[in-house]
Backbone as CSV, one residue per row, in Angstrom:
resi,resn,N_x,N_y,N_z,CA_x,CA_y,CA_z,C_x,C_y,C_z
1,MET,49.271,145.897,95.708,50.327,145.661,96.097,51.392,145.992,95.265
2,ALA,52.762,146.688,96.016,53.519,147.334,95.139,55.086,146.256,94.691
3,ALA,55.587,146.936,93.528,56.402,145.819,92.977,57.703,145.782,93.670
4,LYS,58.325,144.674,93.728,59.535,144.478,94.298,60.558,145.384,93.548
5,PRO,61.643,145.899,94.242,62.425,146.947,93.802,63.495,145.893,93.063
6,ARG,63.876,146.412,91.559,65.106,145.112,90.994,66.112,145.399,91.376
7,ARG,66.817,144.221,91.753,68.216,144.045,92.707,69.285,144.925,91.390
8,THR,70.339,145.095,92.012,71.604,145.182,90.777,72.671,144.192,90.899
9,ASN,73.134,144.438,89.879,73.815,142.748,89.330,75.027,142.853,90.874
10,ILE,75.477,143.813,91.156,76.122,143.744,92.556,75.614,142.647,93.804
11,GLU,74.011,143.264,94.010,73.535,142.647,95.094,73.418,141.168,94.691
12,ARG,72.945,141.215,93.344,72.286,139.489,92.754,73.646,138.603,93.341
13,ARG,74.675,139.182,92.521,76.297,138.415,92.812,76.430,137.992,94.400
14,SER,76.301,139.508,95.249,76.543,138.981,96.577,75.514,137.747,97.483
15,ALA,74.409,138.249,96.873,73.373,137.122,97.314,73.670,135.786,96.767
16,ARG,74.354,135.490,95.745,74.821,134.355,95.087,75.851,133.932,95.720
17,SER,76.969,134.600,96.268,78.176,134.526,97.291,77.566,133.991,98.613
18,THR,76.601,134.552,98.802,76.279,134.072,100.237,75.999,132.651,100.478
19,ILE,75.058,132.524,99.306,74.630,130.936,99.419,75.814,130.172,98.651
20,LEU,76.707,130.537,98.225,77.802,129.005,98.129,78.894,128.930,98.889
21,TYR,78.909,129.813,99.986,79.595,129.914,101.091,79.389,129.385,102.059
22,ARG,77.766,129.340,102.250,77.194,129.030,103.248,77.274,127.572,103.744
23,GLY,77.662,126.627,102.797,77.912,125.528,103.531,78.977,124.893,103.741
24,PHE,80.335,125.790,104.191,81.366,125.443,104.484,81.467,125.627,105.781
25,PRO,82.483,124.184,106.442,82.076,124.593,107.963,83.345,125.413,108.803
26,ALA,82.829,125.935,109.755,83.641,126.788,110.174,85.210,126.510,110.814
27,LYS,85.549,124.984,110.908,86.700,124.575,111.327,87.434,123.793,109.966
28,LEU,88.100,123.822,109.488,88.715,122.861,108.124,89.156,121.514,108.828
29,TYR,88.626,120.371,107.756,88.824,119.410,108.387,90.616,118.943,107.871
30,HIS,91.130,118.560,108.912,92.698,118.133,108.536,92.989,116.929,108.226
31,GLY,91.910,115.820,108.047,92.416,114.568,108.132,92.997,114.036,106.794
32,VAL,93.760,112.907,106.780,94.646,112.763,105.563,93.727,112.165,104.628
33,PRO,93.196,112.636,103.759,92.569,112.294,102.135,92.805,110.766,102.166
34,ASP,91.943,109.865,101.641,92.033,108.718,100.676,93.070,108.437,99.982
35,TRP,93.525,109.721,99.023,94.097,109.331,97.711,95.422,109.599,98.236
36,VAL,95.915,109.908,99.472,97.391,110.575,99.997,98.077,108.940,100.375
37,GLU,99.142,108.597,99.576,99.885,107.656,99.847,100.466,107.581,101.535
38,PRO,100.001,106.001,102.084,100.649,105.852,103.121,101.688,106.453,103.514
39,GLY,102.174,106.688,104.982,103.371,106.938,105.133,103.788,108.596,104.594
40,ALA,103.176,109.432,103.995,103.032,110.792,103.534,103.288,111.517,104.691
41,LEU,104.450,112.375,104.412,105.082,112.857,105.423,104.249,114.717,105.417
42,PHE,104.065,115.366,106.421,103.736,116.674,106.817,104.503,117.288,107.187
43,HIS,104.454,118.855,106.902,105.525,119.888,107.430,104.595,120.753,108.459
44,ILE,104.161,120.381,109.561,103.546,120.843,110.734,103.797,122.237,111.353
45,ARG,103.258,123.574,111.893,103.761,124.158,112.523,102.431,124.387,113.261
46,ILE,102.945,124.568,114.923,101.819,124.582,115.583,102.112,125.962,116.678
47,ALA,101.456,126.812,117.102,101.929,128.389,117.432,100.794,127.975,118.761
48,ILE,101.419,128.761,119.638,100.923,129.305,121.103,100.183,130.484,120.890
49,ASP,98.919,131.145,121.628,98.704,132.211,121.192,99.213,133.324,121.731
50,ARG,99.715,134.082,121.011,100.492,135.170,121.420,100.052,136.176,122.218
51,LYS,98.509,136.170,121.820,97.903,137.472,122.705,97.790,137.181,124.273
52,LYS,97.985,136.066,124.494,97.586,135.722,125.783,99.124,135.560,126.510
53,GLN,99.363,136.159,127.927,100.865,136.004,128.485,100.823,134.575,129.197
54,GLN,101.977,134.184,128.826,102.080,132.538,128.979,103.631,132.047,128.817
55,ALA,103.772,130.931,129.507,105.597,130.618,129.511,105.806,130.028,128.031
56,ALA,107.177,130.311,127.912,107.549,129.982,126.642,107.767,128.816,126.329
57,LEU,107.424,127.994,125.237,107.740,126.061,125.119,109.130,126.287,125.270
58,THR,109.863,126.580,125.268,111.367,126.235,125.927,111.869,126.583,126.751
59,THR,110.649,126.876,128.069,110.806,126.680,129.107,111.210,125.381,129.787
60,PRO,112.390,125.054,130.384,113.363,123.687,130.112,112.004,122.467,130.804
61,SER,111.478,122.819,131.786,110.281,121.730,132.327,109.529,121.396,131.117
62,ILE,108.863,122.561,130.787,107.949,122.481,129.325,108.507,122.137,128.160
63,ALA,109.491,122.135,127.922,110.198,121.789,126.674,110.638,120.178,126.823
64,GLU,111.104,119.932,127.819,111.114,118.399,127.880,110.145,117.459,128.132
65,SER,109.306,118.068,129.102,107.447,117.173,128.660,107.288,117.373,127.190
66,LEU,106.949,118.616,126.608,106.573,118.495,125.334,107.410,117.308,124.386
67,LEU,108.745,117.080,124.540,109.534,116.571,123.991,108.880,114.943,124.226
68,ASP,109.141,114.627,125.336,108.936,113.390,125.617,107.795,112.944,125.282
69,SER,106.381,113.818,125.233,105.418,113.668,124.872,105.129,113.706,123.405
70,ALA,106.128,114.134,122.759,106.117,113.811,121.075,106.375,112.420,120.782
71,LYS,107.942,112.159,121.762,108.101,110.814,121.485,107.169,109.530,121.992
72,TYR,106.338,110.013,123.118,105.119,108.958,123.593,104.565,108.831,122.378
73,TYR,103.670,109.880,121.452,102.690,109.889,120.890,103.347,108.898,119.599
74,GLU,104.840,108.822,119.234,105.481,107.954,118.337,105.183,106.645,118.676
75,SER,105.656,106.239,120.025,105.796,104.677,120.484,104.284,104.487,120.688
76,GLU,103.035,105.440,120.489,101.538,104.735,120.695,101.027,104.685,119.167
77,TYR,102.061,104.758,118.278,101.595,104.855,117.136,100.670,105.811,116.168
78,ARG,100.785,106.895,117.199,99.436,108.307,116.620,100.615,108.904,115.400
79,TRP,101.816,109.238,115.311,102.617,109.918,114.491,103.884,109.146,114.564
80,TYR,104.577,109.655,112.928,105.937,108.815,113.058,106.627,110.733,112.937
81,THR,108.052,110.444,113.708,108.572,111.788,113.991,109.783,111.783,113.143
82,THR,109.813,112.742,111.982,110.855,112.471,111.119,111.921,114.250,111.685
83,ALA,111.227,115.107,112.296,112.221,116.206,112.554,110.828,116.720,113.907
84,PHE,111.392,117.293,114.941,110.413,117.846,115.932,110.999,118.761,116.626
85,LEU,110.957,120.155,116.522,111.749,121.201,116.662,110.765,122.446,117.321
86,LEU,111.410,122.968,119.126,110.456,123.660,119.833,111.101,124.954,119.448
87,MET,110.281,125.815,119.526,110.676,127.866,119.600,109.988,128.407,120.687
88,PRO,110.388,129.175,121.185,109.513,129.727,122.142,107.878,129.959,122.206
89,ASP,107.712,130.429,121.090,106.115,130.714,120.361,105.776,129.738,119.333
90,HIS,106.454,128.626,119.067,105.901,127.824,118.093,106.555,126.519,118.169
91,LEU,106.307,125.490,117.191,106.971,124.420,117.391,107.015,124.200,115.861
92,ARG,107.938,123.424,115.196,107.436,122.947,113.691,108.084,121.346,113.496
93,ALA,107.271,120.747,112.908,107.586,119.429,112.786,107.427,118.650,111.692
94,LEU,108.354,117.347,111.300,108.386,116.584,109.878,107.530,115.598,110.314
95,LEU,105.973,115.250,110.007,105.460,113.981,110.632,104.502,112.972,109.837
96,SER,104.497,112.224,110.195,103.825,110.915,109.091,102.618,110.230,110.209
97,PHE,101.173,110.155,109.772,100.768,109.689,110.760,100.070,108.421,109.829
98,GLN,99.189,107.830,111.089,98.429,106.817,110.838,97.160,107.066,109.603
99,ARG,97.107,105.824,109.075,95.934,105.997,107.973,94.340,106.184,108.580
100,ASP,94.485,105.162,109.654,92.992,105.326,110.456,92.730,106.448,111.506
101,GLU,93.557,107.088,111.373,93.200,108.231,112.576,93.538,109.498,111.810
102,SER,92.905,110.632,111.877,92.924,111.891,111.261,94.199,112.584,112.001
103,MET,94.888,113.432,111.190,95.804,114.002,111.270,95.258,114.733,112.820
104,SER,94.123,115.987,112.319,93.564,116.798,113.219,93.365,115.926,114.613
105,ARG,92.815,114.857,114.393,92.436,114.036,115.655,93.863,114.152,116.593
106,ALA,94.990,113.459,115.986,96.112,113.316,116.793,96.852,114.676,117.004
107,ILE,96.599,115.620,116.372,97.442,116.975,116.893,96.541,117.597,118.111
108,GLY,94.982,117.312,117.451,93.985,118.302,118.354,94.076,117.768,120.144
109,GLY,94.483,116.297,119.787,94.649,115.525,121.126,95.732,115.848,121.925
110,TRP,97.021,116.054,121.176,98.313,116.402,121.406,98.301,117.833,122.437
111,LYS,97.614,118.230,121.755,97.346,120.179,121.682,96.386,119.740,123.263
112,HIS,95.667,119.252,123.249,94.573,119.570,124.428,95.175,118.730,125.657
113,PHE,96.001,118.014,125.489,96.995,117.106,126.541,97.834,118.414,126.974
114,GLN,98.419,119.121,126.320,99.371,119.910,126.914,98.871,121.308,127.336
115,SER,97.684,121.211,127.097,96.861,122.679,127.493,96.626,122.274,128.823
116,HIS,96.119,121.107,129.207,95.847,120.979,130.505,96.990,120.388,131.377
117,ARG,98.120,120.010,130.908,99.255,119.154,131.766,100.011,120.776,131.791
118,HIS,100.292,122.040,131.011,101.291,123.079,130.971,100.367,123.968,131.143
119,GLY,99.339,124.405,131.030,98.519,125.531,130.715,98.366,126.259,129.377
120,ILE,99.446,125.786,128.712,99.617,126.179,127.254,98.315,126.599,126.446
121,ILE,98.095,128.022,125.770,96.728,128.210,125.195,97.485,128.325,124.159
122,TRP,97.007,127.400,123.100,97.065,127.214,121.866,96.364,128.397,120.788
123,GLN,97.351,128.749,119.715,96.517,129.252,118.465,95.568,128.069,117.780
124,GLU,94.153,128.765,117.594,93.709,127.589,117.006,94.063,126.921,115.626
125,GLY,93.932,126.017,115.394,94.256,125.308,114.120,95.815,125.318,114.229
126,TYR,96.221,124.823,113.108,97.736,124.891,112.759,98.218,124.832,110.942
127,PHE,99.071,124.803,111.052,99.559,124.693,109.506,100.294,123.532,109.406
128,ASP,99.728,122.629,107.853,100.012,121.804,107.741,100.367,121.554,105.763
129,HIS,101.767,121.219,105.397,101.851,121.137,104.231,102.824,119.652,104.104
130,ARG,101.494,118.962,103.179,102.157,117.894,102.590,103.009,117.817,101.779
131,LEU,104.659,117.201,102.019,105.535,117.037,101.027,105.169,115.916,99.877
132,ARG,105.349,116.653,98.834,105.080,115.578,97.553,106.307,114.713,97.413
133,ASP,106.017,113.529,96.461,107.168,112.760,96.735,108.168,113.420,95.859
134,ASP,108.053,114.663,95.253,109.591,114.894,94.707,109.971,116.015,95.297
135,GLU,109.425,116.191,96.591,109.893,117.322,97.916,110.576,116.045,98.845
136,ARG,110.849,114.953,98.492,111.980,113.768,98.989,113.291,113.977,98.936
137,GLY,114.235,113.548,99.623,115.770,113.295,99.127,116.163,114.720,99.174
138,GLU,116.805,115.541,98.543,117.606,116.577,98.503,116.428,117.545,98.922
139,GLN,115.201,117.588,98.429,114.118,118.497,99.036,113.862,118.744,100.783
140,LEU,114.029,117.052,101.207,113.251,116.861,102.464,114.459,117.177,103.378
141,SER,115.792,117.117,102.791,117.268,117.392,103.513,116.787,119.194,103.897
142,ALA,116.522,119.536,102.629,116.507,121.253,103.032,115.241,121.397,103.820
143,LYS,114.227,120.483,103.616,113.409,121.245,104.573,113.687,120.833,105.987
144,ILE,114.227,119.667,106.364,114.859,119.777,107.786,115.798,120.650,107.955
145,ASN,116.834,120.801,107.370,117.574,122.235,107.592,116.775,123.547,107.865
146,TYR,115.803,123.971,107.078,114.946,125.115,107.380,114.543,124.898,108.787
147,ILE,114.182,123.658,108.994,113.644,123.657,110.433,114.925,123.848,111.645
148,ARG,115.736,123.155,111.360,116.817,123.114,112.145,117.206,124.605,112.235
149,GLN,117.183,125.501,111.529,117.883,126.912,111.292,117.158,127.699,111.893
150,ASN,116.071,127.481,112.485,114.819,128.515,112.841,115.430,129.089,114.499
151,PRO,116.185,128.263,115.303,116.755,129.074,116.526,118.072,130.016,116.094
152,VAL,118.709,129.388,115.185,119.678,130.125,114.696,119.472,131.634,113.416
153,VAL,118.287,131.431,113.317,117.851,132.570,112.710,117.523,133.673,113.626
154,ALA,116.454,133.034,114.259,115.974,133.857,115.577,116.817,134.317,116.216
155,GLY,118.313,134.241,116.246,118.949,134.534,117.295,119.557,133.728,118.682
156,LEU,118.762,133.128,118.778,118.319,131.812,119.653,119.924,131.000,120.158
157,CYS,120.785,130.976,119.231,121.818,130.465,119.176,122.648,130.288,118.071
158,ALA,123.930,130.130,118.248,125.080,130.615,117.213,125.007,129.247,116.154
159,LYS,125.011,128.008,116.741,124.882,126.897,115.501,123.658,126.005,115.850
160,ALA,123.148,125.523,115.119,122.018,124.475,115.171,122.157,123.502,116.120
161,GLU,122.951,123.105,116.154,123.683,121.854,117.110,123.661,122.122,118.614
162,ASN,123.692,123.175,118.848,123.590,124.188,120.145,122.110,124.133,120.522
163,TRP,121.207,123.999,119.503,119.793,123.970,120.402,119.617,122.501,120.758
164,PRO,119.028,122.598,121.943,118.101,121.282,123.049,116.731,121.045,122.589
165,TRP,116.021,121.752,122.226,114.724,121.405,122.055,114.586,120.925,120.360
166,TRP,114.909,119.775,120.366,114.952,119.136,119.009,114.957,117.559,118.824
167,ILE,114.061,116.969,118.023,114.041,115.589,117.976,114.447,115.127,116.463
168,GLU,115.500,114.586,116.014,115.517,114.341,114.891,116.097,112.538,114.249
169,ARG,115.269,111.905,113.345,115.526,110.800,112.999,117.169,110.662,112.394
170,ALA,117.855,109.743,112.429,119.144,109.494,111.901,119.103,109.027,110.776
171,SER,117.818,108.197,110.688,117.915,107.748,109.194,117.191,108.503,107.949
172,VAL,117.132,109.678,108.310,116.411,110.564,107.317,117.427,110.676,106.255
């Protein structure tokens, strides 16, 4: 019986890496961890699949429906909206979620409904960033202003106030 050939350090490291990473899920779970305080605020970015030909999110009939459904989700306590802005190919929002439902489930359900209602083909997943306590106050105002200025920076309107596809809480 022939002896097994010895593996190099690189081959051993590669084999170990394969084993170490094998257990990760194909999709990341976007649930709100138990250690996140109730009412935590998340900056969310959801994009359409730009590789597919489809109507812009700012098409008036689609935009009105998307904003109405965002308000509906709030009325059903699926999320709380601090800010919600539509762009032609993505949306940005500052949202808080109930403790008893994962963020992934709330956003996934909303995206699924919009796919069926309007034929929107979303990019898989979404971007989320939890705002820390020290990002409240002035930092929160800066985040809202950043979101609010998206259509101005993109050249879609001259002033943020002119952009019609927007929801903001006055109490922020």
